[in-house]
C-alpha positions in Angstrom: -25.1 27.2 11.3 -26.2 25.7 15.0 -29.9 25.1 13.7 -29.2 24.9 9.8 -29.9 22.3 7.7 -27.9 21.2 5.4 -29.2 20.9 2.0 -27.2 18.0 0.2 -27.5 16.8 -3.3 -25.9 13.4 -4.8 -24.4 12.8 -8.0 -24.7 9.8 -9.5 -27.0 7.1 -8.1 -25.4 4.1 -8.3 -24.6 1.3 -5.5 -22.3 3.5 -3.7 -24.7 6.3 -3.6 -27.1 4.1 -1.3 -24.1 4.0 1.1 -24.0 8.0 1.2 -27.6 8.3 1.4 -28.0 6.1 4.6 -25.4 7.6 6.4 -26.9 11.2 5.4 -30.4 10.1 6.8 -28.7 9.5 9.9 -28.1 12.7 10.6 -30.3 15.1 12.1 -29.0 18.3 10.3 -29.2 17.3 6.6 -31.9 17.5 4.2 -31.8 15.3 0.8 -32.8 17.7 -1.5 -31.9 16.7 -5.3 -29.8 14.1 -7.1 -28.9 13.5 -10.6 -28.0 11.0 -12.6 -27.1 10.7 -16.6 -29.5 7.4 -16.8 -33.4 8.8 -17.6 -35.0 7.5 -14.6 -32.8 5.9 -11.9 -32.1 8.9 -10.1 -35.6 8.5 -9.8 -35.7 5.1 -8.5 -33.1 5.4 -6.4 -34.9 7.5 -3.9 -38.1 5.8 -4.2 -35.8 2.8 -2.6 -34.6 0.6 -5.4 -31.4 1.4 -6.6 -31.0 -0.9 -9.2 -28.2 -3.4 -10.2 -24.7 -2.3 -8.0 -21.4 -2.9 -9.0 -21.7 -7.0 -8.0 -24.5 -7.5 -10.4 -27.0 -7.8 -7.8 -30.2 -5.7 -6.9 -29.7 -3.5 -3.8 -32.6 -1.7 -2.2 -33.3 0.8 0.4 -36.5 -0.5 3.1 -39.4 1.5 2.6 -38.7 3.5 5.3 -35.6 4.8 3.8 -37.7 5.5 0.6 -37.8 9.4 -0.3 -40.7 11.7 -1.5 -40.0 15.4 -2.9 -36.4 14.8 -3.6 -35.9 16.4 -7.3 -34.3 14.4 -9.8 -32.1 15.4 -13.0 -30.5 13.6 -15.9 -27.7 16.3 -15.8 -25.3 17.3 -12.6 -25.5 20.6 -14.2 -29.1 21.4 -14.6 -28.9 20.2 -10.6 -26.3 22.5 -9.6 -28.0 25.4 -11.1 -31.5 25.2 -10.2 -30.8 23.9 -7.1 -29.9 25.8 -3.4 -27.3 23.4 -2.2 -25.2 23.6 0.6 -22.7 20.4 -0.6 -23.0 17.3 -2.5 -21.6 14.0 -3.0 -19.7 12.9 -6.3 -21.0 9.1 -6.7 -20.1 8.4 -10.3 -18.2 6.2 -12.6 -14.3 7.3 -11.7 -13.6 9.1 -15.1 -16.8 11.2 -14.3 -15.4 12.2 -11.0 -13.1 15.0 -11.7 -15.9 17.1 -14.0 -18.5 16.6 -11.2 -16.1 17.6 -8.5 -15.1 20.9 -10.2 -18.3 22.1 -11.6 -20.0 21.6 -7.9 -16.7 23.8 -6.3 -16.9 26.2 -9.3 -20.8 26.7 -7.7 -19.3 27.5 -4.3 -20.3 23.9 -2.9 -18.9 21.7 -0.1 -18.0 18.0 -2.1 -17.5 14.9 -0.4 -15.8 12.6 -3.4 -16.2 8.6 -3.8 -12.5 7.4 -3.7 -10.3 7.0 -6.3 -10.3 10.6 -6.5 -10.1 10.7 -9.9 -8.3 9.2 -12.9 -4.9 10.8 -13.4 -2.7 13.0 -11.7 -3.8 16.3 -14.1 -7.3 15.7 -13.2 -6.4 15.5 -9.5 -4.4 19.0 -9.9 -7.6 20.3 -11.3 -9.6 19.2 -8.6 -6.7 20.8 -5.8 -6.5 23.9 -7.9 -10.6 24.2 -7.7 -10.9 23.5 -4.1 -8.3 26.2 -3.1 -10.0 28.7 -5.9 -13.3 28.0 -3.7 -12.3 27.7 -0.5 -14.7 25.1 0.3 -14.3 21.7 2.0 -13.2 19.0 -0.2 -12.9 15.4 1.3 -12.0 12.4 -0.3 -13.9 9.2 0.4 -11.5 6.6 2.5 -14.0 5.5 5.6 -11.4 2.9 6.4 -9.5 6.0 8.3 -12.3 6.0 10.9 -11.4 2.3 11.8 -9.6 2.3 15.6 -7.4 -0.8 13.8 -6.4 1.6 11.1 -5.5 4.5 13.4 -3.6 1.9 15.7 -1.0 1.8 12.7 -0.5 5.3 12.6 -0.4 5.7 16.3 2.4 2.8 16.2 4.2 4.3 13.5 4.2 8.1 14.9 4.7 6.4 18.4 8.6 5.4 17.3 8.0 1.5 18.0 9.6 1.0 14.6 12.1 3.6 14.4 12.6 5.1 10.9 10.5 3.6 8.4 12.6 2.2 5.5 10.7 -0.4 3.8 6.9 -0.9 3.5 5.1 -4.0 1.6 1.3 -3.3 0.6 -1.3 -4.2 -1.5 -3.8 -7.4 -1.0 -7.1 -8.0 -2.8 -8.7 -11.4 -3.9 -8.4 -14.2 -5.4 -11.3 -14.1 -7.7 -13.6 -11.2 -7.4 -13.9 -8.8 -10.3 -16.8 -6.4 -9.9 -19.1 -5.4 -13.0 -21.2 -2.2 -14.4 -18.7 0.7 -15.3 -16.0 -0.6 -13.0 -14.5 -2.5 -15.9 -14.5 -0.3 -19.4 -12.1 2.3 -20.0 -14.4 4.8 -20.8 -16.2 4.5 -17.2 -13.8 3.2 -14.6 -10.9 4.3 -16.1 -8.5 2.1 -14.2 -9.4 -0.8 -12.4 -8.3 -2.6 -9.1 -6.0 0.4 -8.8 -8.8 2.6 -8.3 -11.1 0.4 -6.7 -9.0 -1.5 -3.8 -5.4 -0.3 -4.7 -6.3 3.6 -3.3 -7.2 2.1 -0.2 -4.0 -0.1 0.8 -2.3 3.1 -0.8 -3.9 5.5 2.0 -3.8 2.8 4.9 0.6 3.1 4.8 0.6 6.4 3.1 -1.4 8.2 5.8 0.2 6.5 8.7 3.7 7.3 7.7 3.0 11.3 6.7 2.2 11.0 3.0 5.7 11.6 1.9 6.3 12.4 -1.9 6.4 9.6 -4.1 9.7 10.4 -6.8 10.1 7.3 -8.6 8.0 4.5 -9.7 8.3 0.9 -12.2 5.0 -0.3 -12.4 3.2 -3.2 -13.8 -0.9 -4.0 -14.8 -2.4 -7.0 -16.5 -5.4 -8.2 -17.5 -5.2 -12.1 -18.0 -8.5 -13.2 -15.8 -10.8 -10.4 -16.8 -9.7 -10.9 -20.3 -10.9 -14.6 -19.9 -13.6 -15.7 -20.5 -13.0 -18.9 -18.7 -12.6 -17.1 -15.6 -15.1 -13.9 -15.8 -18.2 -14.0 -17.8 -17.8 -10.4 -19.4 -14.6 -10.3 -20.6 -15.9 -8.4 -24.0 -16.2 -5.4 -21.5 -13.3 -5.8 -19.8 -10.4 -3.5 -20.5 -9.0 -2.3 -17.1 -6.3 -4.0 -14.9 -7.0 -6.7 -13.0 -3.6 -7.1 -11.4 -1.2 -4.4 -10.4 2.2 -4.2 -9.2 5.0 -1.1 -8.4 8.4 -0.5 -6.9 7.7 3.1 -5.5 10.8 5.0 -4.3 9.3 8.0 -1.8 11.1 10.7 0.2 12.9 10.3 2.9 14.3 6.8 1.4 11.0 5.0 1.8 10.6 2.1 -0.4 7.1 1.1 -1.2 6.6 -2.6 -3.0 3.0 -2.3 -4.1 0.7 -5.4 -5.2 -3.0 -5.7 -5.8 -5.8 -7.9 -7.2 -9.1 -8.4 -8.6 -8.3 -12.2 -9.5 -4.9 -13.9 -8.8 -4.2 -17.6 -8.1 -4.0 -17.0 -4.5 -5.6 -16.3 -1.6 -3.8 -13.1 -1.4 -0.6 -11.2 -3.4 0.5 -10.9 0.7 0.2 -9.3 3.9 0.8 -5.5 4.8 4.4 -5.0 6.7 6.3 -1.9 7.9 9.5 -2.3 8.3 11.6 0.0 10.7 14.9 0.5 12.1 13.8 -0.9 15.5 10.9 -3.3 14.7 8.4 -4.1 11.6 4.9 -4.6 12.0 2.7 -7.3 9.9 -0.7 -6.3 8.3 -3.0 -9.3 7.8 -4.8 -9.0 4.3 -8.0 -8.1 3.3 -9.7 -8.8 -0.2 -11.3 -5.3 0.1 -9.3 -2.9 2.5 -12.5 -0.9 2.7 -12.9 -1.6 6.5 -10.7 -2.9 8.8 -7.7 -5.2 8.7 -8.0 -8.8 8.2 -6.7 -10.1 11.1 -4.5 -9.3 14.4 -1.6 -7.4 14.1 1.6 -8.7 14.8 4.8 -6.2 16.1 8.2 -7.6 15.8 10.8 -6.1 17.9 14.0 -7.4 20.3 13.4 -7.1 23.6 16.8 -7.2 25.9 18.5 -8.9 23.2 15.4 -11.4 22.7 13.5 -11.8 19.3 9.8 -11.1 20.1 6.5 -11.3 18.4 3.5 -9.3 20.2 0.2 -10.1 18.7 -2.1 -6.8 19.1 -5.9 -7.8 19.5 -8.0 -6.6 17.2 -9.7 -3.3 18.5 -13.8 -2.7 18.8 -14.9 0.9 17.1 -16.5 3.3 19.3 -20.5 2.4 19.1 -21.8 5.8 20.2 -19.6 7.3 16.9 -22.0 4.5 14.2 -20.5 2.4 11.7 -17.4 3.9 9.5 -19.6 5.2 6.9 -21.8 7.6 9.3 -18.2 8.9 10.7 -17.2 9.9 6.8 -20.6 11.7 6.5 -20.4 13.3 10.0 -16.6 14.4 9.9 -17.6 15.9 6.3 -20.1 17.7 8.0 -18.4 18.9 10.8 -15.5 20.4 9.2 -18.2 22.2 7.1 -20.1 23.4 10.3 -17.2 24.3 12.5 -14.8 25.6 9.1 -12.5 23.3 9.7 -9.8 21.2 7.8 -11.2 18.4 5.3 -10.9 14.6 7.0 -9.0 13.3 4.0 -7.7 16.7 2.5 -6.7 16.4 -1.1 -3.7 17.8 -0.7 -2.8 13.7 1.0 -4.9 11.7 -2.2 -3.6 13.6 -4.4 -0.2 12.0 -4.0 -2.4 9.0 -3.2 -3.5 9.5 -6.7 -0.5 10.5 -8.5 1.3 7.0 -7.3 -1.8 5.2 -9.4 -1.3 7.1 -12.3 2.6 6.7 -12.7 2.3 2.9 -12.3 -0.3 3.2 -15.2 2.2 5.6 -16.9 4.9 3.5 -16.0 3.9 -0.2 -17.2 2.4 1.1 -20.5 6.3 2.1 -21.3 7.8 -0.5 -19.5 10.0 1.4 -17.4 10.6 3.5 -14.3 9.5 6.8 -14.7 9.7 10.1 -12.1 6.7 11.2 -10.4 5.9 14.6 -10.9 3.2 16.5 -8.6 2.3 20.3 -9.9 2.4 23.2 -7.1 -1.0 23.7 -6.5 
């Protein structure tokens, strides 16, 4: 496969697909041959250089040099999968279509780069994982923060044993104001709101650091006080997902996860991430999104020679030779296909992420703590 060019299709040509396309165009061994979107003319406009209104209601465009000719466009992803000889696809649709499009692509024998969140429900995530297993193809989920040097440092610190046994984690983050628009805010398309948009990132940050232990129980809460109120959000009549969520999650190994995430609150942040261990603690400054790096220098708390110490960890710079995080996300996916290696962001881990998110929603609905049961794949 050394000289082979990967034939790539893109399913869903909204705002996030632009980031996929620009990263693919940086790869010498990629040919974008097809795209599909259920909105008539949208895929054609996307590859012509204009994406259209993005998640934040703003027009986003590719440069003239990125405009592409000869890309075949479809209004149905199944028609594209049947007509094209593809090696892989990026699934960039709205959340509720993630499972269907991914499973269909895997069943066609294609490798898949699936945008986050993995899907909406645990049942969908299990179906995706089973399709992946049956196909023998690479499925990677789109968590580009994993390639950030500071995010990687969090995992290194935990794995080094510097903090001792981890027993409690506070995580989350989000925004004082920052509710997106488009397909994000309706149940029929988004499925979940802040939980799926940015909550999955903060969960992955800490769960990846501690090895993704299985969740046991969750007591969850969700609300929509800002999204439903025209005083705070202009499209309140369309809003039908969560704009805030919180949860208390018990994990295997005696670890407690205290989680909260927001698109809108009356505060600048729901709180920093703090990882508590028996020998130390790590504070990770919050951000409004978690889709890149940490919010500032981290602080390591330890007792040294009987004295309580605080060590500020300078922000690390990413290696410019590897390109930005999106470039690394795409390159790692292609590398796994080329070498037959493991998925860069494996579904077995993100299944747990999705089960926690789904558990929060289900617990919030019934108003009590529930067990989280993940079926065998």
